[in-house]
C-alpha positions as CSV (number, residue, x, y, z in Angstrom):
1,M,2.8,-13.5,-8.6
2,I,2.4,-14.1,-4.8
3,L,1.1,-11.7,-2.2
4,A,2.7,-11.1,1.2
5,G,1.5,-8.9,4.0
6,D,2.7,-7.6,7.3
7,I,-0.3,-6.3,9.3
8,G,0.5,-4.2,12.4
9,G,-1.4,-2.0,14.7
10,T,-0.3,1.1,12.8
11,N,0.6,0.1,9.3
12,T,-0.2,-2.6,6.8
13,R,2.5,-3.4,4.3
14,L,1.6,-5.4,1.2
15,I,4.0,-6.6,-1.6
16,L,3.8,-8.8,-4.7
17,V,6.7,-11.1,-5.4
18,R,7.5,-12.9,-8.6
19,A,6.3,-16.5,-8.4
20,G,9.2,-18.9,-8.9
21,G,11.6,-16.3,-7.5
22,T,12.8,-15.6,-4.0
23,P,11.3,-13.5,-1.2
24,H,13.6,-10.7,-2.3
25,D,12.1,-10.5,-5.9
26,R,9.5,-7.8,-5.2
27,V,7.6,-6.3,-8.1
28,F,5.1,-4.1,-6.3
29,D,5.1,-2.6,-2.8
30,R,2.5,-0.5,-0.9
31,R,2.0,0.7,2.7
32,Y,-1.4,1.6,4.2
33,S,-2.7,2.8,7.5
34,S,-4.2,-0.1,9.5
35,R,-6.7,2.2,11.0
36,E,-8.6,2.8,7.8
37,P,-12.3,2.1,8.2
38,G,-13.6,-1.3,7.1
39,G,-10.6,-3.4,8.1
40,L,-8.3,-5.3,5.7
41,A,-10.8,-5.9,2.9
42,P,-10.8,-2.3,1.5
43,I,-7.1,-2.1,1.8
44,L,-6.6,-5.3,-0.2
45,E,-9.1,-4.0,-2.8
46,R,-7.2,-0.8,-3.2
47,F,-3.9,-2.7,-3.5
48,L,-5.2,-5.1,-6.2
49,A,-6.7,-2.2,-8.2
50,E,-3.2,-0.7,-8.4
51,A,-1.2,-3.9,-8.7
52,P,0.2,-5.2,-12.0
53,G,-1.3,-8.7,-11.6
54,R,-3.3,-11.1,-9.4
55,P,-1.7,-13.4,-6.8
56,I,-1.9,-17.2,-7.0
57,A,-1.0,-17.5,-3.3
58,A,-0.8,-15.2,-0.2
59,A,0.5,-15.2,3.3
60,F,0.1,-12.6,6.1
61,G,1.9,-11.9,9.4
62,V,-0.3,-10.4,12.0
63,A,0.7,-8.7,15.3
64,G,-1.4,-10.9,17.5
65,P,-2.3,-14.6,18.3
66,V,-3.6,-16.8,15.5
67,L,-6.1,-19.6,16.2
68,D,-7.5,-21.9,13.5
69,G,-6.4,-19.5,10.7
70,R,-8.0,-16.4,12.3
71,A,-6.2,-13.6,14.0
72,V,-7.4,-10.6,15.9
73,G,-4.4,-8.3,16.1
74,T,-3.5,-7.1,19.6
75,N,-3.9,-3.5,18.5
76,L,-6.2,-4.0,15.6
77,G,-9.9,-3.2,15.4
78,F,-10.5,-6.0,12.9
79,S,-9.9,-9.7,12.4
80,V,-7.8,-11.4,9.7
81,D,-9.2,-14.8,8.6
82,E,-7.8,-17.2,6.1
83,R,-11.2,-18.3,4.7
84,E,-12.4,-14.7,4.3
85,L,-9.2,-13.7,2.5
86,A,-9.4,-16.7,0.2
87,N,-12.9,-15.7,-0.8
88,L,-11.8,-12.1,-1.3
89,L,-8.7,-12.9,-3.3
90,K,-10.4,-15.8,-5.2
91,I,-7.5,-18.2,-4.4
92,D,-7.3,-21.2,-2.1
93,R,-3.7,-20.9,-0.9
94,V,-3.8,-18.3,1.9
95,A,-1.9,-18.5,5.2
96,V,-2.3,-16.3,8.3
97,R,0.4,-16.5,10.9
98,N,1.6,-14.5,13.9
99,D,4.2,-12.0,12.8
100,L,6.9,-13.7,14.9
101,Q,6.2,-16.9,13.0
102,T,6.5,-15.2,9.7
103,T,9.8,-13.7,10.8
104,G,10.9,-17.3,11.6
105,Y,10.1,-18.4,8.0
106,G,12.3,-15.5,6.7
107,V,15.5,-15.9,8.8
108,S,17.1,-18.3,6.3
109,W,16.6,-15.7,3.6
110,L,18.3,-12.8,5.4
111,R,21.3,-11.5,3.6
112,D,24.6,-10.7,5.3
113,D,23.8,-7.0,5.3
114,Q,20.5,-7.6,7.1
115,V,22.0,-9.1,10.3
116,Y,24.7,-8.2,12.8
117,V,26.8,-11.0,14.0
118,L,27.2,-11.0,17.8
119,N,28.9,-14.4,17.8
120,A,30.0,-16.2,14.7
121,G,30.1,-19.5,16.4
122,T,29.8,-22.7,14.4
123,V,26.7,-23.3,12.2
124,R,25.7,-26.9,12.4
125,P,22.7,-28.8,11.2
126,G,19.8,-28.6,13.7
127,N,17.2,-26.3,15.1
128,A,17.5,-22.6,15.5
129,A,15.7,-20.1,17.8
130,L,14.2,-16.7,17.5
131,I,13.7,-14.2,20.4
132,A,12.3,-10.7,19.8
133,A,11.7,-8.0,22.3
134,G,9.5,-5.1,21.4
135,T,6.1,-4.2,22.9
136,G,6.2,-7.7,24.3
137,L,8.6,-10.6,24.2
138,G,8.2,-13.1,21.4
139,E,10.0,-16.5,21.3
140,S,10.0,-19.4,18.8
141,I,11.9,-22.6,18.2
142,L,12.8,-22.9,14.6
143,V,12.6,-26.6,13.6
144,A,15.2,-27.5,10.9
145,R,14.0,-28.8,7.6
146,E,15.6,-29.4,4.2
147,R,15.3,-25.7,3.3
148,G,15.1,-23.2,6.1
149,F,13.0,-23.7,9.3
150,T,9.5,-24.2,10.5
151,P,8.8,-21.8,13.4
152,L,6.7,-23.2,16.2
153,P,4.1,-21.0,17.8
154,S,5.0,-20.1,21.4
155,E,4.1,-17.9,24.3
156,G,7.5,-18.4,25.9
157,G,7.8,-14.8,26.7
158,H,5.2,-15.3,29.4
159,A,7.2,-18.1,31.2
160,E,8.3,-17.1,34.7
161,F,11.4,-14.9,35.1
162,A,14.3,-16.5,36.9
163,P,16.9,-14.2,38.6
164,R,20.7,-15.0,38.5
165,D,22.1,-12.7,41.2
166,D,21.2,-10.7,44.3
167,L,20.2,-7.6,42.3
168,Q,17.9,-9.7,40.1
169,D,16.5,-11.4,43.3
170,A,15.6,-7.9,44.5
171,L,14.1,-7.1,41.1
172,L,11.9,-10.2,41.3
173,R,10.6,-9.3,44.7
174,H,9.9,-5.7,43.6
175,L,8.0,-6.8,40.5
176,R,6.1,-9.6,42.3
177,G,4.8,-6.9,44.7
178,R,3.4,-5.0,41.6
179,F,2.3,-7.8,39.3
180,G,2.1,-11.1,41.3
181,A,3.5,-13.6,38.8
182,V,6.5,-12.1,37.0
183,S,7.2,-13.2,33.4
184,W,10.3,-12.6,31.3
185,E,8.2,-10.1,29.3
186,R,8.0,-8.0,32.4
187,V,11.7,-7.4,32.2
188,V,12.7,-7.9,28.5
189,S,10.4,-5.7,26.4
190,G,9.8,-2.0,26.0
191,P,7.6,-1.9,29.1
192,G,10.1,-4.2,30.8
193,L,12.9,-1.6,30.4
194,V,10.6,0.9,32.1
195,N,10.0,-1.6,34.9
196,L,13.8,-2.0,35.3
197,H,14.3,1.8,35.5
198,G,11.5,2.1,38.1
199,F,13.0,-0.7,40.2
200,L,16.5,0.8,40.2
201,R,15.4,4.2,41.2
202,T,14.0,2.7,44.4
203,L,17.5,1.7,45.5
204,P,19.7,3.9,47.7
205,G,21.7,6.5,45.8
206,R,19.9,6.3,42.5
207,E,18.4,9.6,41.3
208,E,17.3,10.6,37.9
209,I,18.8,13.7,36.2
210,A,16.4,16.6,35.6
211,Q,16.8,16.5,31.8
212,A,15.6,12.9,31.7
213,E,12.7,13.6,34.0
214,A,11.6,16.4,31.7
215,E,11.8,14.1,28.7
216,F,9.7,11.5,30.4
217,A,6.8,14.0,30.4
218,R,7.1,14.4,26.6
219,R,8.2,11.1,25.1
220,D,7.9,7.4,25.4
221,A,9.6,6.3,28.6
222,A,11.4,3.4,27.0
223,E,12.8,5.6,24.3
224,V,14.1,8.1,26.8
225,I,15.8,5.4,28.9
226,S,17.4,3.9,25.8
227,S,18.7,7.2,24.4
228,F,19.9,8.7,27.8
229,G,21.4,5.3,28.7
230,I,23.3,4.5,25.6
231,D,25.0,7.9,25.3
232,G,25.6,8.0,29.1
233,R,23.8,11.2,29.9
234,S,21.9,9.6,32.7
235,P,23.8,7.1,35.0
236,L,20.4,5.6,36.1
237,C,19.3,5.1,32.5
238,A,22.7,3.6,31.7
239,E,22.3,1.2,34.5
240,S,18.8,0.3,33.4
241,V,20.0,-0.4,29.8
242,A,22.9,-2.5,31.1
243,L,20.6,-4.6,33.3
244,F,18.2,-5.0,30.3
245,V,21.0,-6.2,28.1
246,R,22.1,-8.9,30.6
247,L,18.5,-10.1,31.1
248,Y,17.9,-10.2,27.3
249,G,21.1,-12.3,26.9
250,A,20.2,-14.6,29.7
251,E,16.8,-15.4,28.3
252,A,18.2,-15.8,24.8
253,G,20.6,-18.4,26.2
254,N,17.7,-20.2,28.0
255,L,15.9,-20.4,24.7
256,A,19.0,-21.7,22.9
257,L,19.2,-24.5,25.4
258,K,15.5,-25.3,25.1
259,A,15.7,-25.5,21.3
260,L,19.3,-27.0,21.3
261,A,19.8,-24.2,18.7
262,L,22.8,-25.5,16.9
263,G,21.6,-23.7,13.8
264,G,21.9,-20.4,15.6
265,V,19.9,-17.8,17.6
266,F,18.3,-14.8,15.9
267,V,17.5,-11.7,17.9
268,G,14.7,-9.9,16.3
269,G,12.1,-7.2,17.3
270,G,12.3,-3.5,17.3
271,I,14.5,-2.9,20.3
272,A,17.7,-4.8,19.4
273,P,18.7,-2.7,16.3
274,K,18.1,0.5,18.3
275,I,20.4,-0.5,21.2
276,L,22.9,-2.5,19.1
277,P,26.0,-0.7,20.6
278,A,24.8,-1.7,24.1
279,L,24.2,-5.3,23.1
280,V,27.8,-5.4,21.8
281,R,29.5,-3.8,24.8
282,L,27.3,-4.4,27.8
283,G,27.4,-8.2,28.2
284,F,24.6,-9.7,26.1
285,F,26.7,-12.6,24.9
286,E,28.4,-13.1,28.3
287,A,24.9,-13.4,29.9
288,F,23.9,-15.7,26.9
289,C,26.7,-18.0,28.0
290,G,25.9,-17.7,31.7
291,N,24.6,-21.3,32.2
292,G,27.4,-22.9,34.2
293,V,26.9,-26.5,33.0
294,L,26.6,-25.9,29.3
295,A,28.4,-22.6,28.9
296,D,31.0,-24.1,26.6
297,L,28.2,-25.3,24.2
298,L,26.5,-21.9,24.3
299,R,29.8,-20.2,23.2
300,T,29.7,-22.2,20.0
301,I,26.2,-21.1,19.0
302,P,25.9,-18.4,16.3
303,V,24.0,-15.3,17.5
304,R,22.8,-12.8,15.0
305,V,20.8,-9.6,15.5
306,I,18.2,-9.0,12.7
307,L,18.6,-5.5,11.3
308,E,16.0,-5.8,8.6
309,P,12.8,-4.0,9.7
310,D,10.7,-6.0,7.1
311,S,11.8,-9.4,8.3
312,S,8.2,-10.5,9.0
313,L,7.2,-9.4,5.4
314,L,10.2,-11.4,4.0
315,G,9.0,-14.5,5.9
316,A,5.4,-14.0,4.7
317,A,6.7,-13.9,1.1
318,A,8.7,-17.1,1.8
319,L,5.7,-18.8,3.2
320,A,3.5,-17.7,0.2
321,L,6.1,-18.9,-2.3
322,E,6.1,-22.3,-0.6
323,A,2.3,-22.4,-0.9
324,A,2.4,-21.5,-4.5
325,Q,4.9,-24.2,-5.3
326,A,3.2,-27.0,-3.4
327,P,1.3,-29.7,-5.3
């Protein structure tokens, strides 16, 4: 068997997958709190004590940057180190990757019911791309290989934001006054949606409804804007969501061009499935194709939203299976 893990700031998910099978062939599955004392080691010890066998290879996706096989999760109080895990598990095939990278390893294993097709396009041999808005904005070029893709590490979400129209010009000036340099993550992420709402309400004639204002005091602001915007209860929230969708589509198109993503663009992260109706009807794909010079090429690129919440875990399993089968 092989071991795969997805280690987030709140939960750690661990699975065993049958060696020689596919990432979908799970035989054992557990979820733990990532905030348990002692870090990952006692979690793994509990898992192995309950598991029906020992792994011969392992891979982990971690919510944070990974350098030289070691990750300190953005919201974790402990590190995840390949060498320490190899000693603990008593195996020499252990991989630790950023969770966006593990998602990239898993995209070629996604079933039809685990994606929503925004644009069928024409799938051709070549690279693909992954963009994922959540707490931040993750991006990766997926380099084509004989089976699936190799995801390249990237901090593309921190590249500078480029406006396309007068409203976005004003948005850039507003955010520059707050943050100095303005990255795409400042506008395409959960906090980015809040930034958009804050900018729009500075414009003449924009006022928030009392019900939404009351909810802001009780709930996460991005969730309030999304829910009140998608169902149309708040015109200001609806305008914020529509602007977010256009910006998300524009940066996805930028990434498609940088990767020459003939193999498709995958939209991951936690936000896209929650606002899927808005992505469909509020201009994501139109903004994706907004590059004047290569718009016709962009219209042929497949675009799929990842609906599977365990896509990082699926990719970690794919990576561990590769490690187990390597000479």
